[in-house]
N, C-alpha and C positions, 0 to 999 in steps of 0.2 A: 518694524525696523529693529535690528539688534541693538542692545544697550551697550555702549562703549564708554569706558572711563578714560578721561584724558590723562596722559602721563604727566608726572611732576615737571614743572618748567621753571627756569630761573626768573626771578623778579625783574620786571622791566624798570630800567633807569634807576637801579638801586645804588645808593650812596651810603657807605659805612664810615663811622667815626668812633673813636674811643671817647667816652664821656669822662671816665676816671679809671686809672690803672695805677696801683701801687704794689710794688714787689714785696712789701711787708704787711699786706692786708688781703683778706678775702672780702671782695665787694660783690654783693649778690641780692637776689630776690626783690627787685623793684615792684613786682606784682602786688605784694601785700603792703606796700608803702604808698605809692601814688604817683601820678603824672598829671599836671595841671597847666593850663594857660591862665595866668592871673590878670588882674585888671589892667596893668600897664603893658601887657603883651609878653612879659617874661614867661619862659618855660621853667617849671619847678618840678624836679624829680626826686623821689625818695628811694633809699636803698639801705641795706644793712652792711655795716663795715665791721670786720673782726680782725684783730691783729693775727697774722699768720706768717710763718717764715718760709714756707715751701721747702723745708729741709726734712720734714717728718710727715708721714701720712696722717698721723693723729692730729696735726695742726689744722687739717682741712676736712676731717671726718665729720659728717653731718650730725652724728650723735653728740658731738661736742659743740659744733657751731650753732646748733639750734637750741641750746640750753644755757641760758644765763651768761652769754658771752657777747661782747660787742655793743654796738649802738645803731639806732636808726637815725639817719641824717638826711638832709636835703641838699641838693646841688642846684644851681640856678644858671640859666642862659638868658642873656639880654639881647641875643641876636638870632633868635628863632632856631636855636640848636646848632648854629655854625661853630660855636665854642661854648665851653662850660667853665664856670669859675670854681675850680677845686681848691682855691686858697681860702674860701670863706664859706665852709660848710656850716649849715645850721643844725644843731643837735636837737632831736625831738624826743628820743626815748633811750634810756639806758637799760640794757637787757638784764642786768642783775637787780633791778628794782623789784620790790615785792609788794603784795597787797597791803601789808601793814604800813609800809612807807607811803603808799598812795593815799590811804585813808587818813594818815596823819596830816596831809595837806589840806583836807577839807571834806565836805560832804560828798556823797556818791553822785551828785548831779551838779548842774551849772546854775541853779536858781539864784544863788548869791551873786553870780557874775552877770546874769541877765541873758536875754535871748540872743540867738544868732540870726544874721540876715542871710538866709540861704539863697537869695536872689543875687548876691554879690559874688563875682568870680574870685574875690579875695578871701572868701570863707572856705577854708579847707578842713577836712576831717581825716584823721588817721586813727586806726584802731589796731589792737593786737591782743596779746594774752600774757598774763603772769601766772606761774613762773615761766611758762613756755606754751607754744601752740599745741592744741589737740592732745592735752594730757588729762588724766582723770581729775586733777585738781585745778584745771585752768579757769581763770576768771578774765573776762574781757575788759580791756581798758580802752579809753577813747580820749583823744585830745583834739582841740579845735584851735585854728588860727583865724584871725579876722583881718590880717594885713598881708595876705599872700604868702604866708609861710615864714615871715621874718621873725615873728615871735609867736609863742603858743601858750594857751591857757594851761593850767595845771591838769594832770591826769584826773580822770574820774573812772570809777568802776561801774560798768553797766549792771543793772539788776539781773539776778540770776534767772528769774522767771520760772523757777521750779526745776531748772535743768541741773544735772549733776556737775557739768563742766561746760564752759562757754569760751569760745575764741573768736576774736575779731580777725579780719583778714584784709584790711586795706581801707580805702576811701569809700565815700558814699555817693548817692545820686539824689537829685531833686525831682519829685513827681510833679505832674502838670499843675496840681493844686497847691504846690509849695511844701508838701510833706517831704521830709528827708528820710530816705530808706538806706539801710546799711546791711550788707550781707555778713552773717556770722555762721559759726558751726557749733553744734553741741557735740560733746563726747560722752559716751556711756561711762558708767562708773568703774568698769573694768579696763577702760582705755582702749578698747579694740575697735569700736565702730563710731563713725562720725556721721552727722546729718546736717545739711545746710538749712539755714533759716533766715528770717528777716526781722530786724527791729526797725522801729520808726520813731520820729519825733516831729512835732509840729513847729517847735521854735528852738530846738537845740538845748533846752534846759534840762530835759530828762527824756529817757529813751525806754521803750517797752517792746515786748514781743508782738509781732504782727502775724507771721505765718511760717509754716514749713514750706520749703521749695520742692522737696522730693518726698515720695512715699516712704513709709517706714521700711528700712532695709530688711531683707530676708537672710536666712542662714548662709546662702551662697555668697553674700557680701561680707562675711565676717571671718574668712580664712586668712590668717595673718601669721607672720613669724617675726621674731624680735632679734635684733643684733645689738647688744649693749643696751643703750637707752633708746635706740631708734627702732621703730616698728615699720616693717615692710609688708606688703600684701594688700589685700582688699580690705581697706578700712573705711568703706563706705564712700560717700561723696562729700566734698568740702571745697573750700576756697571759692565761694560764690562771688561773682562779679556782676553787678546790676547796671543796666543802662536804660535810660528813658528813650523811647522811640519817638519819631516825629508825630506819629498818630496817637500817642498817649499810652500805647501798650508798653510793657516792660519786658526786656530780655534778661536772662541770667545765664551766664556760663558757669559750669560746675565741673570740677575735676573728679573723674572717677578713676580709682587706683586699684591695680592688682599687684604692681611692683613699682616702687617709687622711682626706680632708675630707668625703666623703659616701658612697662605695660601700663600706661596711663593714657587717658583720652579726655576730650572735652565734650560734655553734653550741653545742650541748650534747652532751657525751659522758658515758657512764656506765660505772662499774666495778662489777662484781658480786663482786670478789675482793680488795677492799681496796686497789685501785690498781695491781695487778700487770698487768692487761690492761684495755683500754678498747674501747668500741664507740660509733659515732655513734648519737645518739638523735634529735635534732631540730634544726631551725633556728628561732630564736625569732621573727624578723620579717624584713621586707624590708631594712630599714636600721637601723643602730644598734649600736655596740660601742665599748668593751668593756661587757659586761653583768655586773652583780653579781647574786648569787643569795642567797635566804634561804628556808628551809622554815619556814612558820608552824607554830604549835603544833597547828593543826587539820589539818596535813598538806599543805596547798597549797604550791606553790613559786612565788615571785615573782621575776621578772627585771626590773631597771631598767637603762636604757641612755640615753646621749645620742643625740639625733635631729638629724643634721647636714644634712638637706635641709630645704627650706622647708615650713612655718615652723619654724626651729630651736628646739630645747628639750629636754625630758626626757620619756621615755615608759616605759611598763611593760607587761608581759603577765603573766598568771597561768596556771599549769598545775594542773589538777585530777587529773592522772595521773602525778605525780612526774617531770615534764619531758618526757614523750613527745609531748604536743601542748600548744598554747598558745591561750588565749582571745583575744578581741579586744583591740586596742591601747588602752591607757589613757593619756591625755594629762595628764601632771603639769604641764607648762608648754609654751607655744608662743610665748613673748615674747622669744626670743633675738635678739640683734643681728647674729649671724653664726654660722658653723658651729663656732666655737672654744669648745666647751663639752662637758660630759658627764663621763665617767670616774667614775661613781658608786660608792659603797659603801653597803650597806643592812643594817639589822637590823630585827627585830620590836620596835617601840617599846613597844607595849602589846599585849595579846591582840588579834590580828586587824588591827593597825594597823602600817604600815611607816614607818620613818624612812629617808630617802635623803639622803646628803651628796654633793655634786657641785660641779664648777666651772661658772660661769655668766657670761654677759655679756648685758646687756639692751638691747633696741632703744630704750627710752626713757631710757637713761642720758645725763646731760648731757655726759659725756665720751665721745667716739666715736673709735675708731681701728680700722677694720674690725670694728666691734662695740664694746660698752661695756667698762668696766673689768672685767677678769677677776677674779672673786671666788669665794669658797666660800659656797654657799648650801645650804639644806636644805628638804625638803618632807616633811611627814607626811601620810599619806593612808590611806584604806580601800581595799584592792585588790579591790573587787567592784563 
């Protein structure tokens, strides 16, 4: 029989909401912050917020937004995402903090504070990098909360593990034996190539290198160009997102990039041995990354990603075979005003229904500056 690919189709029973939109701020990138359901049932989402006027292109240029400007904050919903409390944001990270300031707060680990209970849904992990992501001098930081994100322990810097530069990219996962694993990326000392890897911790007091997710990149993955302080092009694979599967295996989504504004896609790697070794499993789609993953209670795996080619928006695919192959593309939204959107985090909202949090700009926004006001939005949908 001939092989036929299904055409992209609209998401079934999709419901869209604005989580937070401020006309004096760029709100974005929830992927490398986090989305959790904590012990009392609240939803907690993290994102980056930077003051921006939308009167000047430089105010929303990524080479400025990604370097020592703004804050990482949390927003909370007490009604399963029906509404979000944007009057009581929790501050987690100041983007102009540096390694010296972090080290002045205490040791590079949490041994003085004691272990973390990774079995508790109120134990949250966030990570990032100083002075910025994916730079030749990046050092990975980590913070932990034990009360569902209301308060946070001090920053710690993760051990470099012999790498020239190291960046965190979000929250962590708990392995079936209680080990906590977190996805990071190393950057070469010339700043041109990145490679995803895994650190682990038994009790949260200290973290160490476990494994590389991808093979060493070859020369074809190091063709890049620079605009100001921002690098475009194939800079390897990065932004790993790990999830524990019901059968104990681990999936990792990884962003592969040839141009940050459109030629990016999501690759899937799988580990059969708890993250010690990895093998390439599949490519999710033609374009769209980073992609977040969730395994539904019925066993299906859903991947949601930003779609930065026309018409820009948010899309998804579903795997019926644990990430080995992917079904037709599902269009959550196609009303974006520019490529500057995406970076989703997802959870199973209700049985068989997915909630996606992402940053968005709309073509019909009355304020336009290479797209509408960058804000945090959500979509709930049935992935079938």
